[in-house]
C-alpha positions in Angstrom: 0.0 0.0 0.0 1.1 3.5 -0.7 1.6 6.0 2.1 -1.6 7.8 3.0 -1.9 11.3 1.5 -3.9 14.3 2.7 -7.3 13.9 1.1 -8.6 16.4 -1.4 -12.3 17.1 -2.2 -12.5 16.7 -6.0 -15.3 17.0 -8.5 -17.6 14.2 -9.5 -18.1 15.4 -13.0 -16.6 17.7 -15.7 -17.8 20.4 -18.0 -18.6 19.6 -21.7 -15.6 21.6 -22.8 -12.4 23.1 -21.5 -9.2 24.5 -22.9 -6.7 21.9 -21.5 -7.2 18.4 -20.3 -4.5 16.9 -18.1 -4.4 13.1 -18.2 -3.0 11.9 -14.8 -3.3 13.3 -11.3 0.3 12.9 -10.2 2.4 15.7 -9.0 3.6 16.9 -12.4 0.2 17.0 -13.9 -1.2 18.7 -10.8 1.5 21.4 -10.9 0.8 22.0 -14.6 -2.9 22.4 -13.8 -2.1 24.8 -11.0 0.1 26.9 -13.3 -2.6 27.0 -16.0 -5.4 27.8 -13.4 -3.2 30.7 -12.1 -3.1 32.0 -15.7 -6.9 31.8 -15.9 -6.7 29.0 -18.5 -9.6 26.5 -18.1 -8.2 23.1 -17.2 -9.6 19.7 -16.2 -7.4 17.0 -14.6 -8.7 13.4 -15.1 -7.2 10.7 -12.9 -8.0 7.0 -13.4 -7.7 6.3 -9.7 -6.9 8.5 -6.8 -4.7 11.6 -6.9 -1.0 10.8 -6.4 -1.9 7.1 -5.8 1.2 5.8 -7.6 4.7 7.1 -7.7 3.9 10.6 -6.7 3.2 9.4 -3.1 5.6 6.5 -3.1 8.9 8.2 -4.0 11.7 9.1 -1.5 11.0 12.8 -1.5 14.5 13.9 -2.4 15.0 17.3 -4.1 18.4 17.2 -5.6 20.8 18.6 -8.1 23.7 16.3 -7.1 24.6 13.6 -9.7 22.1 14.9 -12.3 23.3 15.2 -15.9 24.6 18.7 -16.5 21.9 19.3 -19.1 19.2 18.5 -16.5 20.5 21.0 -13.9 18.6 24.0 -15.1 15.3 22.2 -14.5 16.5 21.2 -11.0 17.6 24.8 -10.2 14.3 26.1 -11.3 12.6 23.5 -9.1 14.6 24.6 -6.1 13.3 28.1 -6.5 9.7 26.9 -7.0 9.9 24.5 -4.0 11.0 27.3 -1.7 8.0 29.4 -2.8 5.5 26.6 -2.9 4.2 26.8 0.7 3.2 30.5 0.2 1.8 29.7 -3.2 -0.5 26.9 -2.1 -1.1 28.1 1.5 0.1 24.8 3.1 3.2 23.1 4.3 4.6 20.7 1.8 7.5 19.5 4.0 10.2 21.2 1.9 13.5 21.5 3.8 16.7 22.6 2.2 18.8 20.4 4.5 21.4 19.2 2.1 22.1 15.8 0.4 25.3 13.8 0.7 26.5 10.8 -1.3 29.3 8.7 0.2 31.7 6.3 -1.6 33.3 3.1 -0.5 35.9 2.8 -3.3 38.2 5.0 -5.3 36.2 4.1 -8.4 33.0 5.3 -6.8 34.7 8.5 -5.6 36.0 9.1 -9.1 32.5 9.2 -10.4 31.6 12.0 -8.0 34.8 13.8 -9.0 33.9 13.5 -12.6 30.4 14.8 -12.0 31.6 17.7 -10.0 34.0 18.7 -12.8 31.2 18.4 -15.4 29.0 20.9 -13.5 31.7 23.2 -12.3 30.5 26.2 -14.5 27.1 26.0 -12.8 28.2 27.1 -9.3 26.0 24.6 -7.4 28.0 24.8 -4.2 28.7 21.1 -4.3 32.0 19.9 -2.8 33.9 16.8 -2.2 34.3 15.5 1.4 37.0 13.5 3.2 36.2 10.7 5.6 36.6 13.1 8.5 34.3 15.6 7.0 31.6 13.0 6.5 31.9 12.1 10.2 31.5 15.8 11.1 28.4 16.2 9.0 26.8 12.8 10.0 28.2 11.8 13.3 28.1 8.4 14.9 29.1 6.4 11.9 31.6 3.6 11.5 31.7 3.3 7.7 35.1 3.2 6.0 34.3 5.7 3.4 36.7 6.7 0.6 35.0 10.1 0.6 31.8 11.8 -0.5 30.1 14.7 -2.1 27.8 17.2 -0.5 25.4 19.8 -1.8 24.0 22.0 1.0 21.3 23.5 -1.2 19.7 20.1 -2.0 16.8 19.1 0.2 13.6 17.1 0.6 9.8 17.5 0.6 7.0 15.2 1.7 5.2 13.2 -1.0 2.3 12.7 1.4 1.7 16.4 1.6 2.9 18.0 -1.7 0.5 16.7 -4.3 -2.6 17.2 -2.2 -1.6 20.8 -1.4 -1.0 21.5 -5.1 -4.3 19.9 -6.1 -6.3 21.9 -3.5 -4.7 25.2 -4.6 -5.4 24.4 -8.3 -9.1 23.7 -7.4 -9.3 27.0 -5.5 -7.9 28.7 -8.6 -10.6 27.2 -10.8 -9.2 23.9 -12.0 -11.6 20.9 -12.2 -10.1 17.6 -10.9 -11.9 14.3 -11.3 -10.7 11.1 -9.7 -11.7 7.6 -10.8 -12.3 8.7 -14.3 -10.0 7.1 -16.9 -9.3 8.6 -20.3 -9.7 5.9 -22.9 -8.5 7.8 -25.9 -8.3 11.1 -27.8 -10.7 12.7 -30.2 -9.2 14.4 -33.3 -10.6 16.8 -35.8 -8.7 18.1 -38.9 -5.6 16.2 -37.8 -5.3 17.7 -34.3 -6.6 16.9 -30.9 -10.1 18.2 -30.2 -11.1 16.2 -27.1 -10.8 13.1 -25.0 -13.1 10.1 -24.5 -13.4 9.0 -20.9 -15.3 6.3 -19.2 -17.8 9.0 -18.2 -18.2 10.4 -21.7 -16.5 12.9 -24.1 -14.9 16.2 -23.1 -14.0 18.7 -25.8 -10.7 20.6 -25.5 -8.0 22.3 -27.5 -4.9 20.8 -25.8 -4.1 17.6 -23.9 -1.2 17.1 -21.6 -0.4 13.4 -21.0 1.2 13.1 -17.5 0.3 9.4 -17.0 3.6 8.1 -15.7 4.2 4.5 -16.5 0.8 4.3 -18.2 1.7 6.8 -20.8 3.4 4.2 -23.0 0.3 2.1 -23.2 -2.0 5.0 -23.8 0.2 6.3 -26.7 0.6 2.8 -28.1 -3.2 2.6 -28.6 -2.8 5.7 -30.8 0.1 4.2 -32.8 2.7 6.3 -31.1 5.7 4.6 -29.5 7.1 5.9 -26.2 10.1 3.9 -24.9 9.7 3.5 -21.2 10.3 0.5 -19.0 9.1 -0.3 -15.4 11.4 -0.7 -12.5 10.3 -1.2 -8.9 11.7 0.5 -5.9 11.0 -0.8 -2.4 10.9 1.6 0.5 10.4 1.6 4.3 9.6 4.1 7.0 10.8 3.9 10.6 9.0 5.1 13.7 10.2 8.5 15.1 13.7 8.1 16.4 16.8 10.0 17.2 18.9 10.0 14.1 22.3 11.2 13.1 21.4 14.1 10.8 18.9 16.2 8.9 21.0 15.7 5.8 19.8 13.1 3.3 22.5 10.4 2.8 23.0 8.1 -0.2 25.5 5.3 0.0 26.1 2.6 -2.7 23.7 0.2 -1.0 21.3 2.2 1.2 19.9 5.7 1.6 18.1 7.5 4.3 16.4 10.9 4.9 14.5 12.4 7.8 10.7 12.1 7.6 8.3 14.9 8.8 7.2 12.8 11.8 10.8 12.2 13.1 11.3 8.8 11.5 13.4 8.0 8.4 12.6 7.0 4.8 15.1 4.2 3.8 15.7 2.2 0.7 18.3 -0.2 -0.8 19.8 2.4 -3.1 21.9 -0.2 -4.9 19.1 -2.4 -6.2 15.8 -2.1 -8.1 13.5 -4.9 -9.0 13.0 -5.5 -12.8 10.0 -7.8 -13.0 10.1 -8.7 -16.7 7.2 -7.7 -19.0 6.7 -7.9 -22.7 8.0 -4.3 -23.0 11.4 -5.4 -21.6 11.6 -7.8 -24.5 10.4 -5.3 -27.1 12.5 -2.4 -25.9 15.5 -4.2 -24.3 18.0 -3.4 -27.1 17.4 0.3 -26.7 18.6 0.0 -23.0 21.8 -1.9 -23.6 24.1 1.1 -22.7 22.3 1.4 -19.4 22.3 -2.3 -18.8 26.1 -2.6 -19.4 26.7 0.0 -16.7 23.9 -0.8 -14.2 23.4 -4.5 -14.5 24.4 -5.1 -10.9 21.6 -2.7 -9.8 18.8 -4.8 -11.3 17.2 -7.8 -9.6 15.7 -9.4 -12.7 12.8 -11.8 -12.3 10.2 -13.5 -14.5 6.9 -14.2 -12.8 3.3 -13.1 -12.3 4.0 -9.5 -13.5 4.6 -10.9 -17.0 1.3 -12.6 -17.1 -0.6 -9.7 -15.6 0.9 -7.4 -18.1 0.0 -9.7 -21.0 -3.6 -9.8 -19.8 -4.0 -6.1 -20.2 -5.0 -5.0 -23.8 -2.6 -2.9 -25.9 -5.3 -1.9 -28.3 -8.9 -1.0 -27.5 -11.8 1.1 -28.8 -13.4 4.0 -27.1 -16.4 1.9 -26.1 -14.3 -0.8 -24.5 -13.1 -0.9 -20.9 -9.5 0.4 -21.0 -6.5 -1.0 -19.1 -6.7 2.1 -16.9 -10.1 1.0 -15.6 -9.0 -2.5 -15.0 -6.0 -1.4 -13.0 -6.8 1.9 -11.2 -3.5 1.8 -9.2 -0.3 0.0 -9.6 0.5 -1.4 -6.2 3.5 -3.7 -6.2 4.5 -5.5 -3.1 7.6 -4.2 -1.3 10.5 -6.6 -1.6 11.4 -7.7 2.0 14.8 -8.9 0.8 15.8 -5.5 -0.5 14.4 -3.7 2.6 16.3 -6.1 4.9 19.5 -5.4 2.9 19.0 -1.7 3.3 18.6 -1.9 7.0 21.5 -4.3 7.5 23.8 -2.1 5.4 22.6 1.1 7.1 23.0 -0.3 10.6 26.5 -1.4 9.8 27.4 2.2 8.8 25.4 4.1 11.4 24.7 2.1 14.5 22.0 4.6 15.6 19.6 2.7 13.3 20.1 -0.6 15.2 17.1 0.5 17.4 15.0 1.6 14.5 11.4 0.2 14.4 9.9 -0.3 10.9 6.4 1.2 10.8 5.5 0.9 7.1 6.8 -0.5 3.8 5.7 0.0 0.3 6.9 -0.1 -3.3 6.5 2.1 -6.4 6.9 1.6 -10.1 9.3 4.0 -11.9 9.0 4.7 -15.6 12.5 4.8 -17.1 13.5 6.2 -20.5 16.6 5.0 -22.4 18.6 8.1 -21.4 17.0 8.5 -17.9 15.6 12.0 -18.9 11.9 12.7 -19.1 9.9 13.7 -22.1 8.4 17.2 -21.8 7.2 18.4 -25.1 4.7 18.2 -28.0 4.1 15.2 -30.2 4.6 16.4 -33.7 2.5 13.7 -35.2 -0.5 14.7 -33.2 -0.8 18.5 -32.8 -2.5 19.5 -29.5 -0.9 16.6 -27.6 2.0 17.4 -25.2 3.8 14.9 -23.0 5.2 15.2 -19.4 6.3 11.7 -18.6 9.2 9.2 -18.3 10.7 10.9 -15.3 12.9 7.9 -14.5 12.7 8.3 -10.7 13.5 12.0 -10.7 10.0 13.4 -11.2 9.1 14.4 -7.6 12.2 16.5 -7.1 11.8 18.5 -10.3 8.0 18.4 -10.3 7.3 22.2 -9.7 9.5 23.1 -12.6 8.5 20.2 -14.9 4.9 20.9 -14.4 5.3 24.6 -15.1 7.4 23.9 -18.2 4.7 21.6 -19.5 2.1 24.3 -18.8 4.3 26.8 -20.7 4.4 24.6 -23.7 0.7 23.8 -23.7 -0.3 27.5 -23.3 2.3 29.1 -25.6 4.1 30.9 -22.8 7.8 31.5 -22.9 9.3 28.2 -21.5 10.7 28.3 -18.0 13.9 26.7 -19.3 15.2 25.5 -22.7 13.1 22.3 -23.2 15.2 20.9 -26.0 16.8 18.2 -23.8 13.4 16.7 -23.1 11.9 16.7 -26.6 10.0 13.6 -27.7 11.6 13.2 -31.1 15.0 12.5 -29.6 13.9 8.9 -29.5 
């Protein structure tokens, strides 16, 4: 089960027409809707299940620039500014704290990767710096890890997935956005070669623009339209401890664990060195496009073939507008947390920081990440279908950059000058 989020009172129906339809009630789609509503642009958000029911509430809550590709840094910098202003913007606490993020390395080779990244972003003045073993101990006391060194960015931080999406949704509704839960979009309506509406399980809604922010489901939705989006699913298992006295407010990432302070005084922990790859048909269809990633990250993947393959095969890849869509059959992707990975995370963490030996696990969950071949999202129009814009494929980075990613998507949909240069994220790069 996903962590509980603050409930939002949403609409039970939608108007016959609007300017923009956002497909998907995750944090990026909701931020786009808030931006559009603030500009007095009519917008309707349609969510097949519950708001933020999938990865938007299941992620780790990190807001970081560290270790991002240099080309992705402008989006992360814009997100920093927008996160800082978000509580005043939405009138609620979203748990944002600029408490810093540190990555630690066990080997010289791992440390060399941090050094190479720091050199690659040196013109950007991020304030990131390399740390010695002694400096790691000073920042995060009580440890006994034999670190080769680390890297630290004081301006990185965290926010709370259980608070943020709900606060953004409530603010968007207050500004005039219409948000409808449990209403799947089955397909698009086109007129004269461009988008003119959507067909939902509750009927048709006319519009001029559609923003598809459907996370992992975006590939299947587009496939039904004859458009190929290369994304693959990976599963991250997470746990949350009870409130405890911990070593730091800084979020820490090691090769085989990570932790960060939770709003209630506990910690969010994961096995940072492993993700589950439960094979589906898409892994077979798209696998060759991911070979460069597989060569460098094979040790991170726990590959398995089981029920997930059969469940995926049972969902249609083509359907008509009068047929029940896959999005109605599966309202929420809710994978089981992998107890082996969570046990590994706790074992590795306790060996490095003994304070966690007394930690009591209160909650576990897992979430499905949609990964692109280059690990960058798609934020941009689909040339083959004017009126359709994508904001998807965030590859595990979506929450941290969501304020900027959602605003950038809203800029592109509404014809406003873009927040940053969107060329890195264009769909046609694939």
